[in-house]
FILUMVO-701181 format. One record per residue (C-alpha): chain; residue in three letters; residue number from 1; x, y, z. Coordinates in steps of 0.5 Angstrom, whole numbers, plus 500, padded with zeros to 3 digits. Each point is the difference from the previous one (the first is absolute). Layout:
<drenlums>
+------+------+-----+-----+-----+-----+
: unit : code : pos :   u :   v :   w :
+------+------+-----+-----+-----+-----+
:    A :  ALA : NUM :   X :   Y :   Z :
...
+------+------+-----+-----+-----+-----+
</drenlums>
This chain:
<drenlums>
+------+------+-----+-----+-----+-----+
: unit : code : pos :   u :   v :   w :
+------+------+-----+-----+-----+-----+
:    A :  MET :   1 : 516 : 454 : 505 :
:    A :  ASP :   2 : 506 : 500 : 497 :
:    A :  THR :   3 : 502 : 507 : 498 :
:    A :  LEU :   4 : 506 : 504 : 497 :
:    A :  SER :   5 : 505 : 504 : 504 :
:    A :  PRO :   6 : 501 : 507 : 499 :
:    A :  THR :   7 : 507 : 498 : 497 :
:    A :  ASP :   8 : 497 : 495 : 496 :
:    A :  LEU :   9 : 494 : 505 : 497 :
:    A :  LEU :  10 : 506 : 505 : 498 :
:    A :  ALA :  11 : 504 : 495 : 496 :
:    A :  GLU :  12 : 493 : 497 : 497 :
:    A :  LEU :  13 : 499 : 508 : 498 :
:    A :  ARG :  14 : 506 : 502 : 498 :
:    A :  PRO :  15 : 500 : 497 : 492 :
:    A :  ARG :  16 : 494 : 504 : 499 :
:    A :  LEU :  17 : 503 : 506 : 502 :
:    A :  ARG :  18 : 503 : 501 : 493 :
:    A :  ASP :  19 : 494 : 501 : 497 :
:    A :  PRO :  20 : 495 : 505 : 503 :
:    A :  ALA :  21 : 494 : 497 : 496 :
:    A :  SER :  22 : 501 : 493 : 503 :
:    A :  LEU :  23 : 499 : 502 : 507 :
:    A :  LEU :  24 : 495 : 504 : 504 :
:    A :  VAL :  25 : 500 : 501 : 508 :
:    A :  VAL :  26 : 494 : 502 : 503 :
:    A :  GLN :  27 : 500 : 502 : 507 :
:    A :  ASP :  28 : 496 : 503 : 506 :
:    A :  LEU :  29 : 503 : 505 : 504 :
:    A :  ASP :  30 : 498 : 500 : 508 :
:    A :  GLY :  31 : 503 : 494 : 503 :
:    A :  VAL :  32 : 504 : 498 : 494 :
:    A :  CYS :  33 : 505 : 506 : 499 :
:    A :  MET :  34 : 498 : 504 : 507 :
:    A :  ASP :  35 : 498 : 498 : 506 :
:    A :  LEU :  36 : 493 : 500 : 502 :
:    A :  VAL :  37 : 498 : 506 : 505 :
:    A :  LEU :  38 : 495 : 502 : 504 :
:    A :  ASP :  39 : 500 : 507 : 497 :
:    A :  PRO :  40 : 501 : 500 : 493 :
:    A :  LEU :  41 : 502 : 507 : 500 :
:    A :  THR :  42 : 507 : 497 : 504 :
:    A :  ARG :  43 : 501 : 495 : 495 :
:    A :  ARG :  44 : 507 : 501 : 497 :
:    A :  ILE :  45 : 503 : 497 : 493 :
:    A :  GLU :  46 : 507 : 499 : 499 :
:    A :  PRO :  47 : 504 : 504 : 495 :
:    A :  SER :  48 : 504 : 494 : 498 :
:    A :  TYR :  49 : 493 : 496 : 498 :
:    A :  VAL :  50 : 498 : 506 : 496 :
:    A :  GLN :  51 : 506 : 500 : 496 :
:    A :  ALA :  52 : 500 : 493 : 499 :
:    A :  ALA :  53 : 493 : 501 : 497 :
:    A :  ARG :  54 : 503 : 505 : 495 :
:    A :  GLN :  55 : 505 : 495 : 498 :
:    A :  LEU :  56 : 495 : 495 : 499 :
:    A :  ASP :  57 : 496 : 504 : 495 :
:    A :  GLY :  58 : 496 : 496 : 495 :
:    A :  ARG :  59 : 500 : 494 : 504 :
:    A :  PHE :  60 : 496 : 503 : 507 :
:    A :  SER :  61 : 493 : 502 : 501 :
:    A :  VAL :  62 : 497 : 502 : 507 :
:    A :  LEU :  63 : 493 : 497 : 501 :
:    A :  THR :  64 : 497 : 503 : 507 :
:    A :  ASN :  65 : 494 : 502 : 504 :
:    A :  GLY :  66 : 503 : 506 : 502 :
:    A :  GLU :  67 : 501 : 506 : 496 :
:    A :  HIS :  68 : 505 : 504 : 496 :
:    A :  GLU :  69 : 498 : 507 : 501 :
:    A :  GLY :  70 : 497 : 504 : 506 :
:    A :  ARG :  71 : 503 : 501 : 507 :
:    A :  ARG :  72 : 501 : 493 : 502 :
:    A :  GLY :  73 : 502 : 498 : 493 :
:    A :  VAL :  74 : 506 : 496 : 498 :
:    A :  ASN :  75 : 503 : 506 : 496 :
:    A :  ARG :  76 : 500 : 504 : 506 :
:    A :  LEU :  77 : 505 : 494 : 503 :
:    A :  VAL :  78 : 504 : 500 : 494 :
:    A :  GLU :  79 : 501 : 507 : 501 :
:    A :  ARG :  80 : 502 : 500 : 507 :
:    A :  ALA :  81 : 505 : 494 : 499 :
:    A :  LEU :  82 : 503 : 504 : 494 :
:    A :  GLY :  83 : 501 : 507 : 503 :
:    A :  GLU :  84 : 501 : 506 : 497 :
:    A :  ALA :  85 : 506 : 497 : 496 :
:    A :  HIS :  86 : 495 : 497 : 495 :
:    A :  VAL :  87 : 494 : 502 : 496 :
:    A :  PRO :  88 : 496 : 493 : 499 :
:    A :  SER :  89 : 496 : 502 : 494 :
:    A :  ARG :  90 : 506 : 503 : 496 :
:    A :  HIS :  91 : 504 : 493 : 502 :
:    A :  GLY :  92 : 495 : 495 : 499 :
:    A :  LEU :  93 : 500 : 498 : 508 :
:    A :  TYR :  94 : 493 : 499 : 501 :
:    A :  LEU :  95 : 497 : 493 : 501 :
:    A :  PRO :  96 : 497 : 498 : 493 :
:    A :  GLY :  97 : 493 : 496 : 500 :
:    A :  LEU :  98 : 493 : 500 : 503 :
:    A :  ALA :  99 : 498 : 503 : 507 :
:    A :  ALA : 100 : 493 : 500 : 503 :
:    A :  GLY : 101 : 499 : 493 : 498 :
:    A :  GLY : 102 : 501 : 501 : 493 :
:    A :  VAL : 103 : 496 : 507 : 498 :
:    A :  GLN : 104 : 506 : 504 : 501 :
:    A :  LEU : 105 : 506 : 499 : 495 :
:    A :  GLN : 106 : 506 : 504 : 500 :
:    A :  ASN : 107 : 507 : 500 : 496 :
:    A :  ARG : 108 : 507 : 501 : 503 :
:    A :  HIS : 109 : 499 : 507 : 499 :
:    A :  GLY : 110 : 494 : 501 : 505 :
:    A :  GLN : 111 : 495 : 501 : 494 :
:    A :  VAL : 112 : 494 : 497 : 503 :
:    A :  ASP : 113 : 493 : 498 : 496 :
:    A :  THR : 114 : 494 : 497 : 503 :
:    A :  PRO : 115 : 497 : 497 : 494 :
:    A :  GLY : 116 : 492 : 499 : 500 :
:    A :  VAL : 117 : 499 : 504 : 506 :
:    A :  SER : 118 : 494 : 505 : 500 :
:    A :  ALA : 119 : 501 : 507 : 503 :
:    A :  THR : 120 : 493 : 499 : 504 :
:    A :  GLU : 121 : 504 : 494 : 503 :
:    A :  LEU : 122 : 506 : 504 : 502 :
:    A :  ALA : 123 : 496 : 505 : 503 :
:    A :  PHE : 124 : 496 : 495 : 504 :
:    A :  LEU : 125 : 507 : 497 : 502 :
:    A :  GLU : 126 : 503 : 507 : 502 :
:    A :  ALA : 127 : 494 : 501 : 505 :
:    A :  LEU : 128 : 501 : 493 : 504 :
:    A :  PRO : 129 : 505 : 501 : 505 :
:    A :  ALA : 130 : 496 : 506 : 503 :
:    A :  ARG : 131 : 494 : 495 : 500 :
:    A :  MET : 132 : 504 : 495 : 503 :
:    A :  ALA : 133 : 503 : 504 : 506 :
:    A :  GLU : 134 : 493 : 503 : 501 :
:    A :  GLU : 135 : 497 : 493 : 501 :
:    A :  LEU : 136 : 506 : 498 : 504 :
:    A :  ARG : 137 : 499 : 506 : 505 :
:    A :  ALA : 138 : 492 : 498 : 501 :
:    A :  TRP : 139 : 502 : 492 : 501 :
:    A :  LEU : 140 : 506 : 499 : 503 :
:    A :  PRO : 141 : 499 : 503 : 507 :
:    A :  GLY : 142 : 494 : 495 : 501 :
:    A :  LEU : 143 : 505 : 495 : 499 :
:    A :  LEU : 144 : 506 : 503 : 504 :
:    A :  PRO : 145 : 497 : 505 : 505 :
:    A :  ARG : 146 : 507 : 501 : 503 :
:    A :  LEU : 147 : 502 : 504 : 494 :
:    A :  ASP : 148 : 500 : 508 : 502 :
:    A :  SER : 149 : 499 : 504 : 494 :
:    A :  PRO : 150 : 507 : 502 : 498 :
:    A :  GLU : 151 : 502 : 493 : 500 :
:    A :  LEU : 152 : 494 : 498 : 496 :
:    A :  GLU : 153 : 502 : 505 : 495 :
:    A :  ARG : 154 : 507 : 497 : 500 :
:    A :  GLN : 155 : 498 : 493 : 499 :
:    A :  ILE : 156 : 495 : 502 : 494 :
:    A :  ALA : 157 : 506 : 504 : 497 :
:    A :  ARG : 158 : 504 : 494 : 500 :
:    A :  ALA : 159 : 494 : 495 : 498 :
:    A :  VAL : 160 : 498 : 504 : 494 :
:    A :  LEU : 161 : 504 : 499 : 494 :
:    A :  ASP : 162 : 499 : 506 : 495 :
:    A :  ASN : 163 : 502 : 496 : 494 :
:    A :  PRO : 164 : 497 : 504 : 494 :
:    A :  LEU : 165 : 498 : 493 : 496 :
:    A :  SER : 166 : 499 : 495 : 506 :
:    A :  PRO : 167 : 498 : 504 : 506 :
:    A :  THR : 168 : 501 : 495 : 506 :
:    A :  VAL : 169 : 499 : 499 : 507 :
:    A :  ASN : 170 : 506 : 496 : 504 :
:    A :  LEU : 171 : 498 : 497 : 507 :
:    A :  ASN : 172 : 507 : 499 : 502 :
:    A :  GLY : 173 : 500 : 506 : 505 :
:    A :  LEU : 174 : 494 : 498 : 503 :
:    A :  PHE : 175 : 502 : 493 : 501 :
:    A :  GLN : 176 : 505 : 502 : 504 :
:    A :  LEU : 177 : 495 : 504 : 505 :
:    A :  SER : 178 : 496 : 494 : 500 :
:    A :  ALA : 179 : 506 : 495 : 502 :
:    A :  ALA : 180 : 501 : 504 : 506 :
:    A :  GLY : 181 : 493 : 499 : 503 :
:    A :  GLU : 182 : 496 : 495 : 501 :
:    A :  ARG : 183 : 497 : 494 : 495 :
:    A :  PRO : 184 : 505 : 503 : 495 :
:    A :  ALA : 185 : 498 : 495 : 495 :
:    A :  ALA : 186 : 493 : 501 : 501 :
:    A :  LEU : 187 : 501 : 507 : 499 :
:    A :  ALA : 188 : 504 : 500 : 494 :
:    A :  ARG : 189 : 494 : 496 : 497 :
:    A :  GLU : 190 : 495 : 505 : 501 :
:    A :  LEU : 191 : 505 : 505 : 497 :
:    A :  GLN : 192 : 500 : 496 : 494 :
:    A :  GLN : 193 : 493 : 499 : 500 :
:    A :  GLY : 194 : 498 : 508 : 501 :
:    A :  LEU : 195 : 505 : 502 : 494 :
:    A :  LEU : 196 : 497 : 495 : 495 :
:    A :  GLU : 197 : 493 : 503 : 502 :
:    A :  LEU : 198 : 503 : 507 : 499 :
:    A :  MET : 199 : 503 : 498 : 493 :
:    A :  GLN : 200 : 494 : 497 : 498 :
:    A :  GLY : 201 : 496 : 506 : 502 :
:    A :  LEU : 202 : 505 : 504 : 495 :
:    A :  LEU : 203 : 499 : 495 : 495 :
:    A :  GLU : 204 : 492 : 501 : 500 :
:    A :  GLU : 205 : 501 : 508 : 500 :
:    A :  ALA : 206 : 504 : 499 : 493 :
:    A :  GLU : 207 : 494 : 496 : 498 :
:    A :  LEU : 208 : 495 : 506 : 502 :
:    A :  GLN : 209 : 505 : 505 : 496 :
:    A :  SER : 210 : 499 : 495 : 493 :
:    A :  LEU : 211 : 507 : 497 : 501 :
:    A :  ALA : 212 : 497 : 493 : 501 :
:    A :  GLY : 213 : 505 : 495 : 498 :
:    A :  SER : 214 : 506 : 505 : 500 :
:    A :  PHE : 215 : 503 : 498 : 506 :
:    A :  PHE : 216 : 502 : 494 : 505 :
:    A :  LEU : 217 : 503 : 498 : 507 :
:    A :  HIS : 218 : 507 : 497 : 500 :
:    A :  ILE : 219 : 501 : 497 : 507 :
:    A :  ALA : 220 : 507 : 498 : 502 :
:    A :  PRO : 221 : 502 : 495 : 502 :
:    A :  ASN : 222 : 494 : 496 : 497 :
:    A :  VAL : 223 : 497 : 493 : 499 :
:    A :  LEU : 224 : 496 : 499 : 494 :
:    A :  ASP : 225 : 493 : 496 : 500 :
:    A :  GLY : 226 : 497 : 495 : 495 :
:    A :  GLU : 227 : 499 : 505 : 495 :
:    A :  GLY : 228 : 506 : 504 : 501 :
:    A :  ARG : 229 : 498 : 506 : 504 :
:    A :  GLU : 230 : 504 : 503 : 505 :
:    A :  ARG : 231 : 499 : 498 : 507 :
:    A :  PRO : 232 : 503 : 503 : 507 :
:    A :  VAL : 233 : 505 : 496 : 504 :
:    A :  TRP : 234 : 497 : 501 : 507 :
:    A :  ALA : 235 : 505 : 501 : 506 :
:    A :  SER : 236 : 501 : 495 : 504 :
:    A :  GLU : 237 : 505 : 497 : 506 :
:    A :  SER : 238 : 504 : 498 : 494 :
:    A :  GLY : 239 : 501 : 506 : 496 :
:    A :  ILE : 240 : 497 : 507 : 498 :
:    A :  GLY : 241 : 497 : 498 : 494 :
:    A :  THR : 242 : 497 : 506 : 495 :
:    A :  THR : 243 : 504 : 507 : 501 :
:    A :  ASP : 244 : 497 : 504 : 494 :
:    A :  VAL : 245 : 494 : 501 : 496 :
:    A :  GLN : 246 : 502 : 504 : 494 :
:    A :  PHE : 247 : 494 : 504 : 495 :
:    A :  MET : 248 : 502 : 498 : 493 :
:    A :  LEU : 249 : 498 : 501 : 493 :
:    A :  ARG : 250 : 497 : 494 : 497 :
:    A :  GLY : 251 : 505 : 496 : 496 :
:    A :  ALA : 252 : 506 : 502 : 504 :
:    A :  VAL : 253 : 502 : 493 : 501 :
:    A :  LYS : 254 : 507 : 498 : 500 :
:    A :  GLU : 255 : 498 : 494 : 495 :
:    A :  ALA : 256 : 498 : 505 : 495 :
:    A :  GLY : 257 : 506 : 504 : 501 :
:    A :  LEU : 258 : 504 : 494 : 498 :
:    A :  LEU : 259 : 498 : 500 : 493 :
:    A :  VAL : 260 : 500 : 507 : 499 :
:    A :  LEU : 261 : 508 : 500 : 502 :
:    A :  ILE : 262 : 501 : 494 : 496 :
:    A :  ASN : 263 : 496 : 504 : 494 :
:    A :  ARG : 264 : 505 : 506 : 501 :
:    A :  HIS : 265 : 506 : 496 : 501 :
:    A :  ILE : 266 : 499 : 496 : 493 :
:    A :  ALA : 267 : 498 : 507 : 497 :
:    A :  ARG : 268 : 506 : 503 : 502 :
:    A :  HIS : 269 : 505 : 495 : 498 :
:    A :  HIS : 270 : 496 : 497 : 494 :
:    A :  GLY : 271 : 496 : 506 : 497 :
:    A :  VAL : 272 : 493 : 497 : 501 :
:    A :  HIS : 273 : 495 : 500 : 505 :
:    A :  PRO : 274 : 497 : 493 : 500 :
:    A :  LEU : 275 : 494 : 502 : 504 :
:    A :  GLY : 276 : 499 : 507 : 497 :
:    A :  GLU : 277 : 503 : 506 : 501 :
:    A :  ALA : 278 : 494 : 503 : 505 :
:    A :  PHE : 279 : 500 : 493 : 504 :
:    A :  ASN : 280 : 499 : 502 : 507 :
:    A :  VAL : 281 : 498 : 497 : 507 :
:    A :  ARG : 282 : 493 : 503 : 499 :
:    A :  THR : 283 : 499 : 497 : 494 :
:    A :  ALA : 284 : 503 : 493 : 501 :
:    A :  PRO : 285 : 496 : 494 : 502 :
:    A :  ARG : 286 : 499 : 499 : 507 :
:    A :  LEU : 287 : 500 : 493 : 501 :
:    A :  HIS : 288 : 507 : 496 : 501 :
:    A :  ALA : 289 : 498 : 495 : 494 :
:    A :  ASP : 290 : 498 : 505 : 495 :
:    A :  LEU : 291 : 507 : 504 : 501 :
:    A :  LEU : 292 : 503 : 494 : 499 :
:    A :  ALA : 293 : 496 : 498 : 494 :
:    A :  LEU : 294 : 501 : 507 : 497 :
:    A :  ALA : 295 : 508 : 500 : 501 :
:    A :  ALA : 296 : 500 : 493 : 497 :
:    A :  GLU : 297 : 496 : 502 : 494 :
:    A :  ARG : 298 : 503 : 507 : 498 :
:    A :  ILE : 299 : 507 : 499 : 503 :
:    A :  PRO : 300 : 505 : 497 : 495 :
:    A :  PRO : 301 : 504 : 495 : 504 :
:    A :  SER : 302 : 506 : 502 : 496 :
:    A :  LEU : 303 : 499 : 507 : 504 :
:    A :  MET : 304 : 499 : 498 : 507 :
:    A :  PRO : 305 : 505 : 501 : 505 :
:    A :  GLN : 306 : 502 : 496 : 506 :
:    A :  LEU : 307 : 497 : 503 : 506 :
:    A :  VAL : 308 : 502 : 501 : 507 :
:    A :  GLY : 309 : 495 : 502 : 505 :
:    A :  VAL : 310 : 502 : 503 : 507 :
:    A :  GLY : 311 : 495 : 501 : 505 :
:    A :  ASP : 312 : 499 : 499 : 508 :
:    A :  THR : 313 : 493 : 500 : 501 :
:    A :  ILE : 314 : 496 : 493 : 499 :
:    A :  THR : 315 : 496 : 496 : 506 :
:    A :  SER : 316 : 498 : 493 : 501 :
:    A :  THR : 317 : 496 : 498 : 506 :
:    A :  PRO : 318 : 496 : 494 : 502 :
:    A :  GLY : 319 : 493 : 500 : 497 :
:    A :  PRO : 320 : 493 : 499 : 503 :
:    A :  THR : 321 : 501 : 492 : 499 :
:    A :  PRO : 322 : 505 : 495 : 501 :
:    A :  GLY : 323 : 506 : 501 : 495 :
:    A :  SER : 324 : 497 : 506 : 497 :
:    A :  TRP : 325 : 504 : 506 : 499 :
:    A :  ARG : 326 : 498 : 508 : 499 :
:    A :  ARG : 327 : 505 : 503 : 496 :
:    A :  GLY : 328 : 501 : 507 : 498 :
:    A :  GLY : 329 : 505 : 506 : 500 :
:    A :  SER : 330 : 501 : 506 : 496 :
:    A :  ASP : 331 : 506 : 497 : 496 :
:    A :  ARG : 332 : 497 : 493 : 499 :
:    A :  GLY : 333 : 495 : 502 : 494 :
:    A :  PHE : 334 : 506 : 503 : 496 :
:    A :  LEU : 335 : 505 : 494 : 502 :
:    A :  THR : 336 : 495 : 495 : 498 :
:    A :  LEU : 337 : 499 : 503 : 493 :
:    A :  LEU : 338 : 507 : 501 : 499 :
:    A :  GLN : 339 : 501 : 492 : 502 :
:    A :  ASP : 340 : 495 : 498 : 495 :
:    A :  LEU : 341 : 502 : 504 : 495 :
:    A :  GLY : 342 : 507 : 497 : 500 :
:    A :  ARG : 343 : 496 : 493 : 499 :
:    A :  CYS : 344 : 496 : 503 : 495 :
:    A :  PHE : 345 : 506 : 503 : 496 :
:    A :  ASP : 346 : 505 : 494 : 502 :
:    A :  ARG : 347 : 505 : 506 : 504 :
:    A :  PRO : 348 : 503 : 498 : 506 :
:    A :  ASN : 349 : 497 : 506 : 504 :
:    A :  ARG : 350 : 502 : 501 : 507 :
:    A :  VAL : 351 : 495 : 502 : 506 :
:    A :  VAL : 352 : 505 : 503 : 506 :
:    A :  LEU : 353 : 497 : 501 : 507 :
:    A :  VAL : 354 : 504 : 505 : 505 :
:    A :  ASP : 355 : 499 : 499 : 507 :
:    A :  SER : 356 : 497 : 507 : 502 :
:    A :  SER : 357 : 498 : 498 : 508 :
:    A :  GLY : 358 : 506 : 504 : 502 :
:    A :  GLY : 359 : 497 : 507 : 499 :
:    A :  GLN : 360 : 496 : 503 : 505 :
:    A :  VAL : 361 : 493 : 497 : 497 :
:    A :  SER : 362 : 498 : 493 : 503 :
:    A :  ARG : 363 : 501 : 495 : 494 :
:    A :  PRO : 364 : 501 : 492 : 500 :
:    A :  SER : 365 : 508 : 498 : 500 :
:    A :  MET : 366 : 504 : 496 : 496 :
:    A :  ALA : 367 : 505 : 499 : 506 :
:    A :  ASP : 368 : 499 : 493 : 501 :
:    A :  GLY : 369 : 499 : 498 : 493 :
:    A :  ARG : 370 : 493 : 497 : 501 :
:    A :  LEU : 371 : 497 : 506 : 496 :
:    A :  GLN : 372 : 494 : 499 : 505 :
:    A :  GLY : 373 : 494 : 506 : 498 :
:    A :  LEU : 374 : 503 : 501 : 493 :
:    A :  THR : 375 : 499 : 493 : 497 :
:    A :  ASP : 376 : 498 : 493 : 501 :
:    A :  PRO : 377 : 501 : 493 : 497 :
:    A :  GLU : 378 : 495 : 501 : 495 :
:    A :  ASP : 379 : 501 : 507 : 498 :
:    A :  PRO : 380 : 500 : 500 : 492 :
:    A :  LEU : 381 : 505 : 506 : 500 :
:    A :  ARG : 382 : 507 : 498 : 500 :
:    A :  LEU : 383 : 505 : 504 : 504 :
:    A :  ASP : 384 : 507 : 499 : 496 :
:    A :  ALA : 385 : 504 : 505 : 504 :
:    A :  LEU : 386 : 500 : 502 : 507 :
:    A :  PHE : 387 : 503 : 506 : 503 :
:    A :  PRO : 388 : 500 : 499 : 508 :
:    A :  GLY : 389 : 505 : 505 : 501 :
:    A :  GLY : 390 : 494 : 505 : 498 :
:    A :  PRO : 391 : 501 : 507 : 496 :
:    A :  ALA : 392 : 507 : 500 : 502 :
:    A :  GLN : 393 : 502 : 494 : 497 :
:    A :  TYR : 394 : 496 : 501 : 494 :
:    A :  ARG : 395 : 503 : 507 : 498 :
:    A :  ALA : 396 : 507 : 497 : 501 :
:    A :  PHE : 397 : 498 : 495 : 494 :
:    A :  PHE : 398 : 496 : 505 : 496 :
:    A :  GLY : 399 : 507 : 504 : 500 :
:    A :  GLU : 400 : 504 : 494 : 498 :
:    A :  LEU : 401 : 495 : 499 : 494 :
:    A :  ALA : 402 : 501 : 507 : 498 :
:    A :  ALA : 403 : 507 : 500 : 501 :
:    A :  ASP : 404 : 501 : 494 : 495 :
:    A :  PRO : 405 : 505 : 502 : 494 :
:    A :  ALA : 406 : 494 : 498 : 495 :
:    A :  VAL : 407 : 496 : 506 : 503 :
:    A :  GLN : 408 : 506 : 505 : 500 :
:    A :  ARG : 409 : 501 : 499 : 493 :
+------+------+-----+-----+-----+-----+
</drenlums>
């Protein structure tokens, strides 16, 4: 497929920079502006990127399944990157936008809100990391009997991510252990299966506490079945597949988050919320077609900005029958909606994909230009611009965009 080079994309966007209302860049974080790592606590964000995001204020928002707050939150990365010389809240240097799939809203001064989330739901989520650790403690020794007690606890501490709004179990460290033994792919699949059963059990616990329908499991990377439900990518000789399962609040999907960001962008620049001032991901429609129809019905075309969506996680693998495909990935939904909004509103929206395979986590690569594992010849999601150089190449592009004289005025 024909794609724009980063230089071509920069040239195309520069005229839009003169009017902040006419452009909105919506960007994922992990794998896009920073490398993927096995332990999220070791992530680093570049100070120059943080400063560039500040320069693009009013034209830029994040949309991530990670979180702003908590000890693993991106706000901690911003604070470490800038050091004591800067106070991010005072200088507006936090990254604005939606986290936790869309339920955690933050402005650039670090003021955070979780619209539509109840105190009961928050209390259940708070207790989950300890429950996840307890379940892993009971289950893992049978699968990895060589782990002594101290090493077991070290691996559990590494695997359980105590995100306040999206507690997660990450299998990357355990995959490394399985790769060192016999039948690594089979053992990795057993880890994946066991984790899904564990997390399903926690969903059932929520139902017993009168929280049926409050939560769902986000599987990453994933493929979608015929009804749009997330399914794991099983480990095989060709790739590790699913690495994370997140316990998330119902409605916390990036597609709905995209409409929240557009609604707020229009309100900031035009003084009106076309979708309503209280619109949030928990009250938004859940189906792609319904989200698109809502935007078409309620957003005046004159107010719709050009959108640039930037992600790294899409998947496409051969389906069960010849010529069929199983597509998924945590960025696919919002990028597809962004593309379809462009067609609906006659805007040159751009879908941008960054190669995140150069980090510590196994991901399909763009290096040979074939995009195998990412897309396919019949994929309805068109990739307008590629960054095969990964996060470093994207950060350089982002810095150039922010340094444009039209932004500096």
